[in-house]
C-alpha positions in Angstrom: 0.0 0.0 0.0 1.2 3.5 -0.9 1.4 5.3 2.5 2.0 8.6 0.7 -1.5 8.6 -0.9 -4.4 9.3 1.5 -7.8 10.0 0.2 -11.2 10.3 1.9 -15.0 10.4 1.5 -16.7 12.8 3.9 -20.6 12.6 3.8 -22.9 14.6 6.0 -25.6 12.5 7.9 -28.4 14.7 6.7 -30.0 12.1 4.4 -29.5 8.9 2.5 -26.7 8.5 0.0 -28.0 9.1 -3.6 -26.5 8.7 -7.1 -24.4 11.8 -6.8 -23.0 10.6 -3.5 -22.2 7.3 -5.0 -20.3 8.9 -7.9 -18.1 10.8 -5.4 -17.6 7.8 -3.1 -16.7 5.5 -6.0 -14.3 8.0 -7.7 -12.5 8.8 -4.5 -12.3 5.1 -3.5 -11.1 3.9 -6.9 -8.5 6.7 -7.3 -7.1 5.9 -3.9 -6.9 2.1 -4.6 -5.6 2.6 -8.1 -2.6 4.5 -6.5 -2.2 1.8 -3.8 -3.3 4.4 -1.2 -5.5 4.6 1.8 -9.2 5.6 1.7 -10.7 7.1 4.8 -14.3 7.9 5.8 -15.1 11.0 7.8 -18.6 11.8 9.0 -19.2 15.6 8.8 -21.7 15.8 11.6 -21.3 19.4 12.7 -24.8 20.7 12.0 -27.1 18.9 14.4 -30.3 20.8 13.3 -29.9 19.3 9.8 -28.9 15.8 10.8 -31.2 12.8 10.7 -30.9 10.4 13.6 -29.4 7.1 12.6 -28.3 8.4 9.2 -24.6 8.1 9.9 -25.0 4.3 10.4 -27.2 4.1 7.4 -24.5 5.7 5.2 -21.9 3.3 6.5 -24.1 0.3 5.8 -24.7 1.6 2.3 -21.0 2.0 1.6 -20.4 -1.5 2.7 -23.2 -2.9 0.6 -21.5 -1.3 -2.5 -18.1 -2.8 -1.7 -16.6 0.5 -0.5 -14.6 -0.6 2.4 -12.6 2.1 4.2 -9.3 2.0 6.1 -9.0 2.6 9.8 -11.8 3.9 12.0 -14.5 6.3 10.9 -13.9 9.8 12.2 -16.8 11.9 13.5 -16.3 15.7 13.4 -18.7 16.1 16.4 -15.9 14.5 18.5 -13.2 16.9 17.3 -14.2 20.3 18.6 -11.0 20.6 20.5 -9.0 20.5 17.3 -11.0 23.3 15.7 -10.8 25.4 18.8 -7.0 25.0 18.9 -6.8 26.1 15.2 -9.0 29.1 15.8 -7.0 30.1 18.9 -3.8 29.8 16.9 -5.2 32.2 14.3 -6.5 34.6 17.1 -3.0 34.8 18.6 -1.7 36.0 15.3 -4.6 38.4 14.8 -5.7 36.7 11.6 -9.3 36.4 12.7 -11.8 38.8 14.2 -15.4 38.7 15.6 -18.2 39.7 13.3 -21.7 40.7 14.3 -23.1 41.1 10.8 -26.3 39.2 9.9 -26.6 37.4 6.5 -29.1 40.1 5.5 -26.5 42.8 6.2 -23.8 40.9 4.3 -26.0 40.5 1.2 -27.2 44.1 1.4 -23.7 45.6 1.6 -22.5 43.3 -1.2 -25.3 44.5 -3.4 -24.4 48.1 -2.6 -20.8 47.4 -3.7 -22.1 46.1 -7.0 -21.1 42.5 -6.2 -23.3 39.5 -7.1 -23.2 37.3 -4.1 -22.3 37.4 -0.4 -18.9 39.0 -0.6 -18.1 40.3 2.9 -17.2 44.0 3.1 -15.0 43.7 6.2 -17.1 46.1 8.2 -16.3 44.4 11.5 -12.6 44.0 10.9 -11.7 47.0 13.1 -14.3 46.5 15.9 -13.0 45.1 19.1 -15.0 42.2 20.8 -16.9 43.6 23.8 -16.8 40.5 25.8 -17.9 42.3 29.0 -21.3 43.3 27.4 -23.6 40.5 28.5 -26.3 41.7 26.1 -24.1 41.5 23.1 -24.9 38.6 20.8 -22.3 36.0 20.2 -20.2 36.8 17.1 -19.1 34.8 14.2 -15.3 34.7 13.7 -13.9 35.5 10.3 -10.5 35.0 8.7 -8.8 38.0 7.3 -7.9 37.4 3.6 -5.2 39.1 1.6 -5.7 40.9 -1.7 -4.0 38.2 -3.7 -4.8 35.4 -6.1 -5.0 31.9 -4.8 -5.0 29.2 -7.6 -4.3 25.6 -8.1 -4.3 23.0 -10.9 -7.3 20.7 -10.5 -7.0 17.1 -11.8 -10.2 17.4 -13.8 -11.1 21.0 -14.2 -7.7 22.4 -14.9 -6.4 25.6 -13.4 -8.8 27.5 -11.1 -8.2 30.7 -9.1 -9.8 33.4 -7.1 -8.9 36.7 -5.6 -10.4 36.0 -2.2 -10.5 39.7 -1.2 -12.6 40.5 -4.3 -14.5 37.3 -4.8 -15.3 36.2 -1.2 -14.1 38.6 1.4 -13.1 37.6 4.9 -14.9 34.3 5.5 -16.4 32.6 8.6 -14.6 29.9 10.6 -17.0 29.8 13.6 -20.6 30.7 13.1 -22.5 33.0 15.4 -24.7 30.1 16.5 -21.7 28.3 17.8 -21.3 25.8 15.1 -18.0 25.3 13.3 -17.9 26.4 9.7 -17.2 23.8 7.0 -14.1 25.6 5.8 -12.2 25.4 9.1 -13.3 21.8 10.0 -12.4 20.3 6.6 -9.0 21.9 6.6 -8.1 20.9 10.1 -9.4 17.3 9.7 -7.6 16.8 6.4 -4.4 17.9 7.9 -4.8 15.9 11.1 -5.6 12.7 9.1 -2.8 13.2 6.5 -5.3 13.5 3.6 -3.3 14.7 0.6 -5.6 13.7 -2.3 -9.1 15.1 -2.4 -11.6 13.8 -5.0 -15.0 15.5 -4.6 -17.8 17.3 -6.4 -17.5 20.5 -8.4 -20.0 22.2 -6.1 -17.0 22.5 -3.7 -14.6 23.9 -6.4 -15.3 27.5 -5.3 -14.4 26.6 -1.7 -10.9 25.3 -2.5 -9.0 28.6 -2.8 -10.4 29.5 0.7 -9.2 26.2 2.0 -5.8 26.5 0.4 -5.4 30.0 1.9 -6.4 28.7 5.4 -4.0 25.8 5.0 -1.2 28.4 4.4 -2.3 30.4 7.4 -2.1 27.3 9.7 1.1 26.0 8.2 -0.5 23.0 6.6 0.6 21.4 3.4 -1.9 21.6 0.5 -3.5 18.6 -1.1 -4.0 17.5 -4.7 -7.5 18.2 -5.8 -9.8 16.7 -8.4 -13.4 18.0 -8.7 -15.9 15.7 -10.3 -18.7 16.7 -12.7 -22.1 17.2 -11.0 -24.9 14.9 -11.9 -28.1 16.7 -12.8 -31.8 15.7 -13.0 -34.4 16.2 -15.7 -34.8 19.9 -14.5 -31.1 20.5 -14.8 -30.7 20.6 -11.0 -27.8 19.0 -9.2 -28.6 15.6 -7.6 -28.8 16.4 -3.9 -30.9 15.9 -0.8 -32.4 19.4 -1.5 -33.6 18.4 -4.9 -35.1 15.2 -3.5 -32.6 12.8 -5.1 -33.9 9.2 -4.4 -31.9 7.0 -2.0 -29.7 4.3 -3.5 -31.5 1.0 -4.1 -29.4 -1.6 -2.3 -30.8 -4.3 -4.5 -29.3 -2.6 -7.6 -25.6 -2.4 -6.5 -24.1 -3.6 -9.7 -26.3 -1.6 -12.1 -25.7 1.6 -10.1 -22.0 1.0 -9.9 -21.9 0.4 -13.7 -23.9 3.7 -14.2 -21.4 5.8 -12.2 -18.4 4.1 -13.7 -19.8 5.0 -17.1 -20.1 8.7 -16.0 -16.5 8.5 -14.8 -15.3 7.6 -18.3 -14.6 3.9 -17.9 -15.5 1.4 -20.7 -18.2 -1.2 -20.2 -17.0 -3.8 -17.6 -17.4 -7.6 -18.0 -20.0 -9.4 -16.0 -18.9 -9.9 -12.3 -20.2 -11.8 -9.3 -19.9 -9.1 -6.7 -19.6 -5.2 -6.5 -16.1 -5.7 -5.1 -15.1 -7.4 -8.3 -16.4 -4.5 -10.3 -14.5 -2.0 -8.2 -11.3 -4.1 -8.7 -11.8 -4.0 -12.4 -12.3 -0.3 -12.2 -9.0 0.2 -10.4 -7.1 -1.5 -13.2 -8.8 0.6 -15.9 -8.8 3.9 -14.0 -7.7 7.2 -15.6 -8.6 10.4 -13.9 -8.0 12.3 -17.2 -11.0 10.5 -18.8 -13.5 12.0 -16.4 -15.5 14.8 -18.1 -15.4 18.3 -16.6 -18.9 19.3 -17.6 -22.1 18.4 -15.7 -23.7 15.1 -16.6 -27.5 14.9 -17.2 -28.9 11.6 -15.9 -32.1 9.8 -17.0 
């Protein structure tokens, strides 16, 4: 096994796995195994109001049913708050973060006034000190200060991608005002702690990657190799997701569904096999990341 390649699949327990989830899981698994690497599973359970009881176990059973066997123990983000707090404190000591009391409505309103299409933060709270002695003051979010510089990387599927974080995003949230950790901080800290250095995931997260690379730099972490998969879309052109009511995977159709996602991933038709594991082994032998299309894929 190649100890230098560590990949992962990191679902949120907010609903059943669907076809888009399977595409990501299979691609990250096969890419890791094709390189002789490790494949980890991390449960991103940091948003309790959105989580479904018992769904984490359901996701793990589904992965196993499809022959997607992970290495080591499953990591749960809900058990790693101390790591996120340590990272935030490190950034606070270096004055790289600050408290923000702005509502989402304020952020969108100011961005609109600036002529920006989207929630680009203006930085209005950057110079305001935290009044911790004021018991009536609401809890703040904590934002990372970004530099006026371009952060770019070469994606294994999309090609070169870059953003000027100051212009395109603004200072971004690491700890939400409701006390929940933001995705950007948790994913960066966990990938570093677990030694993850190859990340294969959906293109909906492509725009987050420059933020994560910048945060990696701020924390002194090494960056990973990224490959962002094409999104699967339904008949209405919407991304397959829990929000668009994508149906749960049918555990009685493992081989057919695996063949479907392998086709989307650019592999030729596979021979008949006796078990999903055999199909995944065949996929590893014929795997080429460069064959995966960059454009969204319409499913039928």
